[in-house]
C-alpha positions as CSV (number, residue, x, y, z in Angstrom):
1,M,-6.9,-3.6,17.9
2,I,-5.1,-2.8,14.5
3,L,-5.9,-3.5,11.0
4,T,-3.1,-4.9,9.0
5,Q,-2.8,-4.6,5.3
6,G,-2.5,-8.6,5.5
7,K,-5.5,-8.8,7.4
8,L,-7.3,-6.8,5.1
9,M,-6.3,-8.4,1.9
10,D,-6.8,-11.8,3.3
11,Y,-10.4,-11.0,4.2
12,L,-11.1,-9.6,0.6
13,R,-9.6,-12.7,-1.1
14,D,-10.8,-15.4,1.2
15,T,-14.0,-14.3,2.1
16,L,-15.1,-11.7,-0.5
17,N,-13.7,-13.8,-3.5
18,L,-11.6,-10.8,-4.7
19,N,-8.5,-12.8,-5.6
20,Q,-7.1,-9.9,-8.2
21,A,-7.4,-7.2,-5.7
22,D,-4.3,-5.3,-4.5
23,S,-3.9,-2.1,-2.0
24,D,-5.1,0.5,-4.9
25,S,-8.0,-1.8,-6.5
26,E,-11.0,0.1,-6.4
27,L,-13.7,-2.1,-4.6
28,F,-16.9,-0.1,-4.7
29,S,-16.6,2.4,-7.7
30,S,-15.4,-0.3,-10.2
31,G,-18.4,-2.6,-9.0
32,L,-16.1,-5.2,-7.3
33,L,-18.2,-5.2,-4.2
34,D,-21.7,-4.9,-4.0
35,S,-23.7,-3.2,-1.4
36,V,-24.3,-6.6,0.7
37,S,-20.4,-7.1,0.4
38,M,-19.8,-3.5,1.3
39,V,-21.9,-4.0,4.7
40,N,-20.0,-7.2,5.3
41,L,-16.7,-5.3,4.9
42,L,-17.8,-2.8,7.3
43,A,-18.4,-5.3,9.9
44,F,-15.2,-6.9,9.4
45,I,-13.4,-3.7,10.0
46,E,-15.6,-2.9,12.9
47,Q,-15.0,-6.1,14.4
48,S,-11.1,-6.1,13.5
49,T,-10.5,-2.7,15.2
50,G,-13.2,-2.1,17.7
51,M,-14.5,1.1,16.2
52,A,-17.6,2.1,15.4
53,I,-18.1,3.4,11.8
54,R,-20.4,6.3,11.3
55,A,-22.7,6.6,8.3
56,E,-21.2,9.8,7.3
57,D,-17.5,8.3,7.2
58,V,-18.8,5.5,4.6
59,T,-17.4,7.3,1.6
60,L,-15.3,6.5,-1.4
61,E,-12.6,8.5,-0.1
62,N,-12.7,6.2,2.9
63,F,-13.6,3.2,1.8
64,D,-12.9,3.0,-2.3
65,T,-9.5,1.0,-2.0
66,P,-7.7,-1.4,0.6
67,S,-5.3,1.4,1.2
68,R,-7.8,4.2,1.9
69,I,-9.3,1.8,4.4
70,L,-6.3,1.3,6.3
71,R,-5.4,5.0,6.3
72,F,-9.1,5.4,7.7
73,A,-8.7,2.9,10.2
74,E,-5.3,4.2,11.5
75,A,-6.7,7.6,11.8
76,S,-9.8,6.6,13.7
77,T,-8.0,4.5,16.2
């Protein structure tokens, strides 16, 4: 399965209420997402892609912005 930018942005806006988020918004380091929201986002990514995200992969480098999330998902599938 493929995670698209549109699907990810829709999730961020509609489910996590990040209406002003764009592809370069810092989600976690800026405080836009708390730890519970981050766990929900990780579950959404796993469900959308069919991949299992390992704890050691959950870094700001991989998950702090939507564009980093998409790059990680593409590289991992």
